[in-house]
N, C-alpha and C positions, 0 to 999 in steps of 0.2 A: 473435349476431344481430347482425351488421354492417349490414343495409338495412331494421331497423326500430327504432322507438322506442315502447317500452311508456311510456304516459301515461295521467292522467285525463282522461276525456271532457270537453268543452269545449263550450259553448253552440253554437258553429258548426259541430259536429259532428252535433247531433241530426238532421239530414235524411238524412246519409248512416248513420248507426247506423240509423236507421228502415229505410233501405233493406237494409240487411245484415240486420236482424231479420226483413223481409218473405223474403228469401232463404232465410233460416232455416226460416221456416214453411211456405214452400213445399217444400223437403227434408224436412222431418218430415209433410208430408203436411194440414197443418192451415193452408193459407193462408186459408181462409174464415173463421179464429177470431180473424184479428187485426183489433182495433179501434184500437191505439194510435194517436195521432196527434201530429205534432210538437209540439203544444201541451201534449199531454198529458207526453210525455218532458221537456219543459222544466220545467213544474211538478215532476215527479217527481225528477230530478237537480238542479235548481238553484231550487228554491221552499224556501218558508221549512221549515227543519230537515228536510232530506231523510233518507229511510230505505233509498233504494236508490241504487246506487253502479255505476258502470262505469269501466271500462280499456280502451283500445283499443291497437292496434298501428298506428301510422302507418308506411306503408311509404315509405321513401325513395329506394327507386330509380324506374324509370321509371314514369310514372304517378302518383307521388307522392300516393296515395289513403289511406284507412284499409283494412287488410287485413283485421282481426278486431277481436272485443270478448269482453270477459267482464262480465255484468251479476250484479250481487251484491247479498245483503244480510246483514245480522248475525243469526244466530239464538242459540240458547242450548241448552244440553243440562243437565237437571236432574242427573245423574247426575254429570257433571264439575263442576258448579257453577261453568260459564264459558261466556263466549259462544263461538261459531264463526262461520264464515262459509258461508253457502248459495250456492253458484253457481246462479243461475237459468239462465243459458244461456252457452255458450262457442261462438264461431263464429270460423271463419278461412275466408275465401271461397276458392273451389275453387284458383283460378290463383295463391295465395299459399300453399298447402299445402307441406310439405316445408322451409319457411326456419326451424324451430322456434318458430313462433309462439305456437301452440297450448300448447307446454311453457312458454314465455316468459309467456304469461298465468298459468297455474295458479301457477307459480314466484312471480309477483308477488303473487297472492292467499296462498300459503304464508307468503310474507315478511312479509305484513300479519298474517296468523295468529300467526308468532311474535313480531311486535314488539309486537304487544298482548295477548299472553298467552292469545289465545284457544285453545281446545282441539282444533278438528276443522276441517276444510273437506269437503263434502259436497254431493252433487249426485245428479240423477235422470239416468239415460240410457234411451233406448226401448231395448227388448228386441230389436228387429231391427237397431238400427244397431252390425252389427259393426264398421266401422271405428273406431268411436268406443269400443266395449266393448275392443277390441285396444290402440287408444291408451293407455287410461287404465290397463289391466292391464300396458300397459310401464312405466307411473311409480309402480306399486306401489299402486294403488288396488284396495280389495277391495269387491264386489258384496255388497250387505246383504240375500242373498238369503232371509233369515227374515222380512223386514218387507216388509208388502203397503201400497200408497200409497191413500189415501182422498180424496176432494175431493166438495164441496158447492158447487154453482153454481146459477146461475139461480133459478127457482122453489123447486127446495129449500131453497136458502140464506133466501131472502124467507120461505117456511114456517116454518125452524125460528128465523127471528129474531122469528116473529109478525107479519111485515109482509103487506100486501096483495100479491098475486103481480104481477110485471111484467106488462104488456099484451103 
């Protein structure tokens, strides 16, 4: 990967990182769900005791800008008795695809797993995203088809917690 540098996100990257997150949200047909702000990202990544992390690809060719990112956090396996990394989002801008940046971002997270003794690296993929599914399979990733994802948000989350509903 001679024209790119994988590095941790820096505070001065936040606006461009959020721009790429907007691009990803549009691609995933969820742009209306994006409410994150530069301020919330600054706090999440650089506030006291951060629990969310990101690495970016700094493209060093023409344009010299961020080409992609991986946002992740540490999770835990009760069966392995070890932490792992959960990849929340991986994104490479379309004009920078084919440079090996996606694989390099994942390789960086795999190195972090190995160096910290973590047991696994895992993520979700939209079932209609055939390019991503094919890419991940080419790296040896296995779909977890026997698991069903569940989520509680909004009013259902407030109800479960026993709090008043959101207005």
